[in-house]
C-alpha positions as YAML, in Angstrom:
chain: A
units: angstrom
residues:
- id: 1
  name: MET
  ca: [51.70, -74.29, -2.01]
- id: 2
  name: PRO
  ca: [48.00, -73.65, -2.74]
- id: 3
  name: ASN
  ca: [47.07, -73.99, 0.92]
- id: 4
  name: ASP
  ca: [49.43, -71.12, 1.79]
- id: 5
  name: VAL
  ca: [47.41, -68.54, -0.16]
- id: 6
  name: SER
  ca: [44.06, -66.94, 0.66]
- id: 7
  name: VAL
  ca: [42.13, -64.97, -1.94]
- id: 8
  name: ILE
  ca: [39.44, -62.39, -1.30]
- id: 9
  name: GLY
  ca: [37.30, -60.34, -3.65]
- id: 10
  name: ILE
  ca: [35.06, -57.32, -3.36]
- id: 11
  name: THR
  ca: [31.39, -56.58, -4.17]
- id: 12
  name: ASP
  ca: [30.17, -60.19, -3.71]
- id: 13
  name: ILE
  ca: [29.14, -60.76, -7.31]
- id: 14
  name: GLN
  ca: [27.00, -63.84, -7.99]
- id: 15
  name: LEU
  ca: [29.97, -65.71, -9.48]
- id: 16
  name: ALA
  ca: [31.82, -65.49, -6.13]
- id: 17
  name: HIS
  ca: [29.81, -68.35, -4.62]
- id: 18
  name: GLN
  ca: [29.66, -70.37, -7.86]
- id: 19
  name: VAL
  ca: [33.40, -70.81, -8.47]
- id: 20
  name: HIS
  ca: [35.48, -73.52, -6.79]
- id: 21
  name: PRO
  ca: [36.65, -72.79, -4.21]
- id: 22
  name: ALA
  ca: [33.91, -70.28, -3.41]
- id: 23
  name: LEU
  ca: [35.42, -66.80, -3.14]
- id: 24
  name: THR
  ca: [35.50, -65.01, 0.21]
- id: 25
  name: THR
  ca: [34.46, -61.44, -0.45]
- id: 26
  name: VAL
  ca: [33.73, -58.06, 1.05]
- id: 27
  name: ALA
  ca: [30.11, -57.34, 0.17]
- id: 28
  name: ILE
  ca: [29.31, -53.71, -0.42]
- id: 29
  name: GLN
  ca: [25.88, -52.28, -1.13]
- id: 30
  name: THR
  ca: [26.67, -50.97, -4.60]
- id: 31
  name: ALA
  ca: [23.12, -49.71, -5.28]
- id: 32
  name: ALA
  ca: [23.03, -47.75, -2.00]
- id: 33
  name: ILE
  ca: [26.50, -46.31, -2.62]
- id: 34
  name: ALA
  ca: [25.54, -45.34, -6.19]
- id: 35
  name: GLU
  ca: [22.39, -43.62, -4.93]
- id: 36
  name: LEU
  ca: [24.35, -41.66, -2.31]
- id: 37
  name: SER
  ca: [26.92, -40.68, -4.94]
- id: 38
  name: ILE
  ca: [24.27, -39.41, -7.35]
- id: 39
  name: GLU
  ca: [22.50, -37.44, -4.60]
- id: 40
  name: SER
  ca: [25.83, -35.89, -3.61]
- id: 41
  name: LEU
  ca: [26.64, -35.00, -7.22]
- id: 42
  name: ILE
  ca: [23.22, -33.38, -7.71]
- id: 43
  name: ARG
  ca: [23.74, -31.30, -4.55]
- id: 44
  name: LEU
  ca: [27.15, -30.17, -5.85]
- id: 45
  name: ILE
  ca: [25.66, -29.19, -9.21]
- id: 46
  name: GLN
  ca: [22.77, -27.30, -7.61]
- id: 47
  name: THR
  ca: [24.98, -25.46, -5.10]
- id: 48
  name: PRO
  ca: [28.42, -25.21, -6.74]
- id: 49
  name: HIS
  ca: [29.83, -22.71, -4.24]
- id: 50
  name: GLN
  ca: [28.86, -24.73, -1.17]
- id: 51
  name: GLN
  ca: [31.50, -26.90, 0.47]
- id: 52
  name: PRO
  ca: [30.82, -30.62, -0.22]
- id: 53
  name: SER
  ca: [29.62, -32.56, 2.79]
- id: 54
  name: MET
  ca: [30.87, -35.96, 3.86]
- id: 55
  name: VAL
  ca: [28.57, -38.85, 3.06]
- id: 56
  name: LEU
  ca: [28.80, -42.10, 4.99]
- id: 57
  name: ALA
  ca: [28.19, -45.22, 2.95]
- id: 58
  name: PRO
  ca: [26.64, -48.37, 4.41]
- id: 59
  name: PRO
  ca: [29.26, -50.55, 6.11]
- id: 60
  name: PRO
  ca: [30.67, -53.51, 4.15]
- id: 61
  name: THR
  ca: [30.09, -57.10, 5.23]
- id: 62
  name: LEU
  ca: [32.68, -59.87, 5.17]
- id: 63
  name: VAL
  ca: [31.31, -63.02, 3.49]
- id: 64
  name: VAL
  ca: [33.66, -65.87, 4.40]
- id: 65
  name: ARG
  ca: [33.77, -68.76, 1.95]
- id: 66
  name: ALA
  ca: [36.27, -71.45, 1.00]
- id: 67
  name: SER
  ca: [38.97, -69.26, -0.63]
- id: 68
  name: THR
  ca: [40.45, -68.22, 2.72]
- id: 69
  name: GLY
  ca: [41.88, -70.27, 5.51]
- id: 70
  name: PRO
  ca: [42.83, -69.67, 9.10]
- id: 71
  name: ARG
  ca: [45.88, -67.57, 9.84]
- id: 72
  name: ARG
  ca: [48.95, -69.70, 10.36]
- id: 73
  name: LEU
  ca: [51.45, -68.76, 13.03]
- id: 74
  name: LYS
  ca: [55.07, -69.45, 12.21]
...
């Protein structure tokens, strides 16, 4: 049954809110994550013998739309 399935996407592309039903998604800040990744890569190239450091990306955001429904208890 269609009402028994919830669908969720990731990255919150523009199409997510244009389709029917609108797609619930986990929005991630792709530009910020790309920038952090590039900075980390440059550091690794410039100091190849240094241990890589952990980089924390911005937290994702849940964007609830029509493609998910409430949890049903059996």
